[in-house]
Legacy VTK file of the C-alpha trace (Angstrom):
# vtk DataFile Version 3.0
C-alpha trace
ASCII
DATASET POLYDATA
POINTS 326 float
-0.213 -0.164 -0.349
1.026 3.320 -1.149
2.090 5.792 2.104
-0.187 9.109 2.113
1.242 12.535 0.854
1.512 14.730 2.891
2.574 18.599 2.518
4.953 20.255 5.489
5.667 23.710 5.477
8.152 24.495 7.504
10.234 23.063 9.969
9.220 20.071 12.742
11.902 18.922 15.398
13.687 15.631 13.811
12.266 13.352 15.909
8.732 14.025 15.257
9.357 14.470 11.390
11.153 10.808 11.487
8.284 9.517 12.929
6.322 11.309 9.944
7.912 10.244 7.452
8.083 6.340 8.519
4.213 6.574 7.712
4.202 9.701 4.833
5.445 10.657 1.562
6.283 13.913 2.134
7.082 17.007 -0.141
8.337 19.647 2.694
8.831 23.595 2.246
12.255 24.134 4.291
12.901 27.215 3.307
13.018 30.779 4.796
10.075 33.126 1.920
7.122 31.480 2.329
6.214 29.326 0.210
4.630 30.738 -3.229
0.505 30.501 -3.219
0.779 28.795 -6.708
3.285 26.365 -5.301
1.042 25.636 -2.236
-1.940 25.170 -4.275
0.017 23.071 -7.153
1.165 20.257 -3.679
-1.571 20.269 -2.472
-3.934 18.834 -5.295
-3.329 15.217 -4.057
-2.044 16.359 -0.994
-4.072 13.982 1.982
-2.221 15.370 5.036
-1.527 19.391 5.751
1.181 21.055 7.777
1.072 24.835 7.618
2.794 27.584 9.796
1.050 30.971 10.387
2.495 32.465 7.162
-0.060 30.128 4.989
-2.916 31.277 4.708
-5.795 28.374 4.908
-9.168 29.190 2.927
-11.724 28.306 0.947
-9.226 28.737 -2.246
-6.832 25.716 -0.785
-9.154 23.321 0.093
-11.241 23.929 -3.085
-7.873 23.107 -4.486
-7.357 20.315 -2.501
-10.235 17.954 -3.090
-8.307 14.902 -1.539
-7.335 16.423 1.861
-8.611 14.597 5.065
-6.615 16.639 8.078
-4.534 19.647 7.772
-2.325 20.170 11.546
-0.306 23.393 12.842
2.548 23.558 15.228
0.660 26.752 17.406
-1.861 27.086 19.475
-3.084 30.373 17.892
-5.493 29.827 14.324
-5.860 33.220 12.762
-4.162 32.282 9.528
-7.348 29.105 9.248
-10.577 29.401 7.672
-12.066 26.731 10.508
-15.608 27.802 8.904
-14.044 26.688 5.126
-12.527 23.572 7.126
-16.222 21.977 8.644
-17.696 23.240 4.733
-15.521 21.022 2.886
-15.146 17.971 6.424
-11.304 18.537 7.571
-10.332 18.826 10.665
-7.953 21.037 11.781
-6.200 20.362 14.778
-3.923 22.520 17.160
-1.052 22.833 19.823
-2.403 23.582 23.258
-1.372 22.822 25.681
2.131 22.168 25.438
2.986 25.685 25.435
1.672 26.725 28.233
4.365 27.399 31.203
7.285 27.900 28.615
5.398 31.152 26.800
4.522 32.256 30.587
7.916 32.317 31.540
8.928 34.135 28.255
6.044 36.711 29.131
7.358 37.204 33.112
10.596 37.152 31.781
9.854 39.726 28.980
8.584 41.784 32.008
11.109 41.318 34.334
13.950 42.214 32.348
12.488 45.123 31.697
11.533 45.967 35.035
15.274 45.636 35.962
16.461 46.771 32.019
18.878 43.538 31.861
19.129 43.971 28.346
20.361 47.819 28.727
22.751 46.726 31.417
23.992 44.458 28.764
24.321 47.240 26.462
25.954 49.440 28.543
28.895 46.773 29.692
29.107 45.439 26.045
30.000 49.042 24.960
32.455 49.830 27.590
30.369 52.178 29.067
30.557 50.672 33.037
34.356 51.609 32.842
33.497 55.385 31.819
30.974 56.032 34.678
27.738 56.886 32.669
24.427 56.286 33.797
22.364 53.490 33.671
19.132 54.905 34.229
17.632 52.721 37.233
14.130 49.781 36.726
11.562 49.421 38.927
10.621 46.744 41.633
7.934 44.909 41.182
6.755 43.683 44.210
4.130 45.260 45.601
3.288 46.520 42.251
0.124 45.568 40.675
-0.256 43.512 37.255
-2.750 43.525 34.427
-3.733 40.291 32.506
-6.113 40.846 29.269
-6.477 36.864 28.079
-6.798 34.744 31.344
-6.627 31.335 29.644
-3.641 28.975 30.961
-0.870 30.625 29.809
-2.428 33.756 31.670
-3.560 31.325 34.616
0.422 30.760 34.457
1.932 33.832 34.555
-0.680 34.960 37.801
1.071 32.196 39.406
4.663 33.299 38.574
3.830 37.574 39.323
2.177 36.371 42.841
5.353 34.569 44.325
7.122 37.507 43.416
5.162 39.322 45.283
2.478 41.470 42.403
-0.825 42.165 43.066
-2.763 40.345 39.874
-5.769 41.912 38.213
-7.437 40.347 34.585
-9.482 41.048 32.175
-10.881 38.404 29.925
-14.092 37.813 28.166
-15.163 35.631 30.010
-14.813 36.013 33.823
-13.282 32.529 34.929
-15.104 30.795 38.087
-12.110 30.593 40.194
-10.362 33.735 40.998
-9.134 32.283 44.356
-7.137 29.125 43.071
-5.758 31.860 40.233
-4.647 34.283 42.897
-6.184 36.933 40.394
-9.135 39.910 40.552
-11.286 39.986 38.054
-11.546 43.754 36.920
-13.446 46.023 33.659
-11.166 46.219 31.021
-10.976 50.355 31.315
-10.437 49.662 34.905
-7.519 47.632 34.792
-5.704 50.142 31.989
-5.939 52.480 34.678
-4.772 50.329 37.869
-2.408 48.126 36.256
1.126 48.873 36.996
2.565 46.760 34.103
-0.235 44.606 31.819
0.646 41.421 30.047
-1.487 40.537 27.030
-1.845 37.293 26.334
-5.609 37.161 24.295
-5.805 35.428 20.844
-6.312 37.684 18.068
-9.838 37.339 16.529
-11.596 40.788 14.685
-12.635 41.151 18.538
-9.354 41.767 19.446
-8.013 42.598 16.292
-6.741 46.839 16.954
-7.306 46.002 21.108
-5.000 48.577 22.606
-4.842 51.694 20.056
-4.112 55.383 20.782
-7.416 55.461 23.671
-5.993 52.861 25.222
-3.047 54.304 26.104
-4.382 56.685 27.202
-5.690 55.480 29.627
-2.384 53.338 31.214
-0.381 54.916 33.636
2.774 56.827 32.679
4.968 54.506 34.336
2.872 51.973 33.295
5.318 48.843 31.603
3.212 46.542 28.438
3.877 43.934 27.523
2.733 41.559 24.405
3.472 37.602 23.923
-0.606 37.453 21.934
-0.669 38.395 18.458
1.187 41.605 17.156
-2.119 42.999 15.135
-4.115 43.118 18.845
-1.427 45.928 19.240
-2.495 49.052 16.962
1.916 49.293 16.009
1.303 53.185 15.030
-0.882 53.857 18.684
2.338 52.220 20.395
4.896 54.145 19.532
3.578 57.428 19.295
3.166 55.854 23.475
6.536 55.553 24.295
7.498 58.994 22.536
5.541 61.115 24.273
5.558 59.396 28.152
2.415 58.241 27.659
3.793 54.945 28.843
7.175 54.077 30.623
7.805 50.991 28.523
6.730 48.681 26.164
8.437 44.769 25.883
6.678 42.849 22.552
7.532 39.079 21.945
5.108 39.172 18.601
4.958 42.677 16.353
2.657 44.367 13.911
4.584 43.921 10.836
5.899 40.560 12.262
9.029 40.669 11.344
9.910 44.539 12.255
12.221 46.195 10.078
15.069 47.532 10.159
14.029 50.851 9.878
10.893 50.524 11.260
9.961 53.671 14.289
9.796 50.988 17.504
14.048 49.973 16.527
14.760 53.758 16.942
12.724 53.885 20.606
15.044 53.255 23.747
12.583 52.170 25.748
11.396 49.202 24.512
12.200 45.743 24.583
11.315 43.333 21.327
12.283 39.471 20.614
11.795 37.428 17.856
8.547 35.907 18.225
10.664 33.296 20.909
6.752 32.307 23.182
7.383 28.703 22.860
11.220 28.526 21.390
12.168 26.225 23.437
13.803 22.588 22.781
11.620 20.840 25.109
8.334 22.728 23.708
9.021 22.736 20.597
9.579 18.740 20.333
6.637 18.289 22.099
4.638 20.231 20.069
6.239 18.614 16.638
4.594 15.083 18.168
1.002 16.627 18.822
0.890 18.689 15.434
2.127 14.488 13.805
-0.148 12.734 16.268
-2.812 14.842 15.318
-2.326 14.577 11.498
-1.915 10.950 11.967
-5.026 10.702 13.618
-6.589 12.314 10.642
-5.230 10.652 7.966
-6.536 7.600 9.564
-10.664 8.965 9.906
-9.529 8.804 14.148
-10.328 11.643 16.463
-7.447 14.215 16.459
-5.779 14.746 19.915
-6.826 18.410 20.249
-9.041 19.183 17.520
-10.370 23.269 16.849
-13.861 21.975 14.534
-14.379 18.046 16.203
-17.420 19.239 16.713
-18.654 20.213 13.175
-17.374 17.394 11.547
-19.190 14.835 9.813
-18.701 11.286 11.417
-15.349 12.617 12.728
-16.346 13.940 15.939
LINES 1 327
326 0 1 2 3 4 5 6 7 8 9 10 11 12 13 14 15 16 17 18 19 20 21 22 23 24 25 26 27 28 29 30 31 32 33 34 35 36 37 38 39 40 41 42 43 44 45 46 47 48 49 50 51 52 53 54 55 56 57 58 59 60 61 62 63 64 65 66 67 68 69 70 71 72 73 74 75 76 77 78 79 80 81 82 83 84 85 86 87 88 89 90 91 92 93 94 95 96 97 98 99 100 101 102 103 104 105 106 107 108 109 110 111 112 113 114 115 116 117 118 119 120 121 122 123 124 125 126 127 128 129 130 131 132 133 134 135 136 137 138 139 140 141 142 143 144 145 146 147 148 149 150 151 152 153 154 155 156 157 158 159 160 161 162 163 164 165 166 167 168 169 170 171 172 173 174 175 176 177 178 179 180 181 182 183 184 185 186 187 188 189 190 191 192 193 194 195 196 197 198 199 200 201 202 203 204 205 206 207 208 209 210 211 212 213 214 215 216 217 218 219 220 221 222 223 224 225 226 227 228 229 230 231 232 233 234 235 236 237 238 239 240 241 242 243 244 245 246 247 248 249 250 251 252 253 254 255 256 257 258 259 260 261 262 263 264 265 266 267 268 269 270 271 272 273 274 275 276 277 278 279 280 281 282 283 284 285 286 287 288 289 290 291 292 293 294 295 296 297 298 299 300 301 302 303 304 305 306 307 308 309 310 311 312 313 314 315 316 317 318 319 320 321 322 323 324 325
């Protein structure tokens, strides 16, 4: 029996890729640039499985060109590049990788707060540039113990961030589309969005990208924040109006920003964000550890192999809408 044809866009950790190769005939796009759309549509024409990354728009056009497609998987939690309604219309289950990157992303989010508050990366630049020996003064950071952390988007990662913040002596408040029923357990108090903006000394954004959250943080929101506030975004770049953020940092409406995601992404070398002294940017590394990326890749392959065998996916976003595959 011939192996099913699978298209893989981007890299997979070696153990997962080798497991996939044992069961499937793979065509993989390994180049750093995004796969051209015409090549992608050509490749998926006879594909039964598809692994994508967030650079690929999965929509009705793609699904119409992939009549044999049985399953789509993505090595990520977010799926704003995936038209779930279209996948369901064509009876194609879509699998993501929730759960396995909770602690890793929470670590990164809280690390950005700590590095920003204590100006860690600026201190390293200070030493590297020999300013220490010359006696130049480094800007002071802030203490975080006793400060109020506002978390926007209180899912699993938000709860993990709250635990870390409590361990550091912070007061934690949060805003979520729906209030949680375990506030006492996670050690966070629910507030309205506007109240959180007014109260928080630091804000960590963890909300998914959707029509409702796109541009959630704009000029009005930054004006409502404290002038001493630190703003950390580890969700998706378009949740923030980038021009408004640049303006808020330039004018002192907020004190500092730390971003693991940007809009656009990647940031061009001449972008205004890179001219600012009160910002720290990392290149979308929220889940970038060996252990987590391996676990994500293995779950992605689990989802794909299950779909190829018409079995329920381990983590399926549209399971309830797939005929005969609940």
